[in-house]
N, C-alpha and C positions, 0 to 999 in steps of 0.2 A: 594467485598462490601467497598468502602472507609468510614473508620471511623474517625470522625471528633475526633482530638487528645484533652483528657481531662486531667488532671495534677489528678494523683489517690492521694487520702485524706483517711486518716486514718480510716479504717471500723469500724462500730459498729460490737459488737460478735453476733447479729443477722443478720447483713449482710453477716459476715462470716460465719455463720451458714448456710446458705441459698445457699452460694455459693458451701460450702464442700459438702451438700446436691446432688447440681445439679450435682458435678462431681463423687460421689457416684453412685448415680443413674441412670447415663448415662452409666457407665462398668457394674453395677451389675441388673439394669431390663432395657434395651435398647428397651423393646418393649412398655414400657410404655413411652419412653423419648422421646422429652420433658414433662416436670412436669407439672399437673394441679396444679391449687393452692391448692385446698384438698390433693392432694399426696406428694406437697411440704411442707406443715404444719406436715403434719404424719411423714416425713422426719426430718423435725425440732425437733418435739418432742418426738421422737422417745426414749423410757426407758433406750434399751443399745448400747453399742457403742458410748455413748455421753459424754462428760465431759466438762462443766457441762449438765445435763438435762434441757430441759428447757418446758416454758408452753407458745408459741408464739401464739396469737391468729390471726383470719384471718385479722385484721384490722392491725395489728403491722407487720405481712408480705406481704402487699400491699405496706406499708410504705417502708420499708426496701427493698423490689423487685422495685419500682419505683424509689429508691435512685439507687440502683443496675445499673438498666438501664441508668440513667443520665450519669454514669461513663463507658456505652458501656462493663460492664460485665456480663450483663445479656439482653436477647433478651426475647420479646413476640412474640408468632408464632401466625402468624395469620390463619383464616379459622379453620371451626369447631364453634360448640357453646359455647365450653370451651375454656379459656386461656390457652395457656401453653409457658412456661417458658425454657430457655436453656441458659448454661452459655459461657460467652467467655472467659473465663481466661488465657489461653494459650496466645492467641493473644495480649491481653490488658498488659500482664505481660512480653510479649515475653522471653517466657519459653518454653521449651519442654515438651510433655506428662510426663513424669517421674517425673519431678518437681511439675508438676499440681498434682499428686497423694501425690506427699510429701504433699506438701503444704494441700490439701484438709484433709488429714487424721490429721496432725495437729490441723486445726480447727475444727475439728469434735472430737478428743478425747483430745485435748491438750497435753502438751510437753512431748516426748519420746524418747527414745535412740534410735539411729541407728537400732538398733535388732528388737527392739518393730516396727519401722514403718515400717522395710521390712515384717516383721510377718502380720501386720495390711494393708498394701499398697497390698497384693496378690492378693486380686480381682479386685486392680485397675490397679495394675501394677505389673508384677513379677520381682522382681531384682534375678540378677545372687548371689549373695551374699552382705555381709554386705560393703565392701569395694565400691561397685558399688552404697549403698545407700549414703554412707559418701561422696563421688565426687559428686553428684547432691547436696548434703545439702551445701559443701564447695560452689557450683556455685552459689549458691543461697545466702547463705552468705556474697560473695564478689559482688554481682550486686549493681549498684548505682542507689536506695537505696537500702539497705540488705532487703530481704525477710525473712530470717530465722537469729535465734543466736541459738550459743552452749550457753547454759547456765552455771555457774559454778557446779561442781561437788558436790552434797552436801554429809555431814556425813555419813559413813555408805555405801553410794552409788556407784559400781563399775564403772560404766560409767555414762558419762555424759547426759543429754537429750538436746533436740532440742526444739527451741518453735518458731513459726512463727511471723513475726510483721506487718502483715495488718492490726494490732489494735493496733498498737503500741507496746511500749516497755513490756515485761510479767512481773507482779507484783509477786515478789519472797516472800515466806514467810521469815520473819527473822530466822538468823542462829540457829540451835538447836528447832527452834520451832516446836511444833508438831501438825500439821495442822488437825483441826478437822472440818465435813462440819455440817454446821446446816442446809444442804438443804437435809432432809433423801431419797429424789428421787435421788439426785446427786450420794450419798455416794452405793445406791441401783444399779443403772446405772452402776458405776464403779465398784462394785463388778462382775455384773453379766458380764460385758467384760471382767475382768478378769479371771473369770472361763472357761469363752468361749475358752481365749487364753490360759490358761493351757492345757485346752483337747485339744486344736489343737498341742501345743509343744507336748504333751506324744504322739499323734498319728506320730509326724513327727519322733521323737524319737524311736518310736518302728519301723518303716518304716527303719530306719538308721540302727539300730541294728541288722535286719533282712537282708538287705542287706550287712553290713559288714560280717554276719552270713556265707552267701553265697559266697562270693570271699573267706572269710578263706574256706572254703571247696573246691574250687576250686584251692587253691593254697596249698593243702593238709595240711593247719597250725592247721588244728581243735582242 
């Protein structure tokens, strides 16, 4: 299908959230993809693995979806009594599926380090290592226009975080500022996501330790 070329403008936060949800659900719940408006709303307003947490109405979503359709980023699937929607992000941005996964996670969860992105992308695309994540991020940063940016490392942080640029330049807090969310829902959602990530990391670490112990036993290094 030939697409009419449309210049991609800066997206709104809700438009970016819609795209991120469509990419995520395509991989995690393929049986229900393309998504109905109701499923899309649930994904956009999800309390976990989202930063910030949103409360988008059905009317808000219809406006966002319509705008994304004009940009060829979203298509409505015909057939059936319920309209369903699918994304077209990879084709419009001219990026591979690995980059689509990274952008989706950045749109859903906000700025993250390469290590965090590798962990959070696992259900969308399993990267072999952190260096492969960084390679795709570098490629996205070098595109014209750039799709991601490596943020200055904040005081006390060991690694720099990456942010997407589809909604324009990210707004960074002043140097040395302590960021406190005025929205309790955001804090709750981020906390739940962090707890989930810690649990998964602990499980990975336990598995690695078990593998290491097994290798040592085989080598007689007990």
